[in-house]
C-alpha positions, 0 to 999 in steps of 0.5 A: 517526473509525473505530470499531474495535468496529464494523468487522471488518477494516482493509485497509491497501492500496487505491488512489485511482484516480479521486479526482473521478470525472473522467478525462482519459486521458494513456495510463493507460487501457491500463495500467489495463485491462491490469492489470484483465485481469491481476487479473480485476477485475470493474468497468466503470470505476475507482471514485472515492473516494466509491464506494470508501467506499461499498463498504467501508462496506457490507463493514464494513471500514476502508481505507487509501487512496492515490494514487501519484506517478509522473508523472515516471517514467511520464508519467501525471499525479499525483492531488493529495494534498491532494484525496485527503485532502479527499475522504477527510475526508467518509468519515472513518468508513471511509477512512484517507488516505495520501499519495504523493510522488516521492522525486526531489523531495527537499526540496520533497517533504519539505516537502509531506509535513510539510504533509500531515500537519500540515494535511490529516490524512494518516496515512502515505505510499505509495512505489512504487520500480518505478513511481517509478523509484528504489532505496529505499536511494538517498540521493536519497530520504532527505530525504523519509524524514527528514520522514516519520520526524518525523511519526511516520507509516508508509511503505508500500513496494511490493515484488516483482513488480507487476501494473502493466505486466505483459504490456505491451511492455517491461513499460511500461518498469517495472523490477522490480529497484527493488522488492527488499525487501532494499533496504529493509533499509538504510532500516530501519537508517537510519530506525529510528523510521519504521514501514515496511510491505512491501507484497505477497508479495515474489515472487521475494524472499519470503525477503528480505522475511521476513528484513527484517521478522523482523530489524528491529522497525520493519518489517511486511508486508502481504498485498495483491495476491495471493489468499491461496490463492496465498501461499507456504508459507513466508509462512504459516509466518511469519505463523502464528508469528514474524511473527504481530504484524507481518503485515497484511491488504491487498487492492489494491483496486480490482484485488482486492475485499476480500470476494474476498480474505477469502473466500479468506483463510478457507480457508487454514491460519491459526491462529485466534488469528492471524486477528484480528491479521492482519485488524484488531489489528496494523494498529490498533496500527501506525496508532495507531487 
């Protein structure tokens, strides 16, 4: 169990890139190395879950960690949610497992979601509309949302431009249109009891994301994927004020290390009373820790 009194922050956005440290290239290497250059990541190989846990334990930061099930759209094999959850169980003092299910799986995916929460300790779900190739308000995803809402666990949606595929020929086939946060407004209406996290500063739809989070009680925003020094002025304005209890620290590990993010966060204009909300308190409340 995570001891909130002992950790200094909760990172709500980290990736399980190599659960077992084993790697059989299916085309993902080029995507990942291109993305690492985009983010100026410093690692020589993607960290596995044990290495991630060690890094976060050293930094005294708890971390939500997840795979991305995008094999249908991208051709890159999926990491099994059960495997990720089992590996995280060995590091329950620092890691919080989320799962990822392609919404195209319909009732099969919904059944998997219920099972993962009931039997594997999964604490939430990651969806990536651009990588998974779906509009968040498409009814095909609703059986999965119904299951997630039943479990009481949050759903974290990628929003805005993504570093994944950036600079690659044709963006590696990934379409940004799927990740407009305004599409998630419909989801927040139709599933008002499902907690929703809009991941990342949502370039070029930042104001849409702020509007949805302000209007819908069940919608939050994480600040991952960008160095805080590049945050739009309007995002800082709302984080400091009206949305101060709905904004969450996220890094996007392993592309952005949490200590790098926190170093930049310490330098931006943020009210002293808001910093602990963003770094730990909001996430602890949202995740029921």
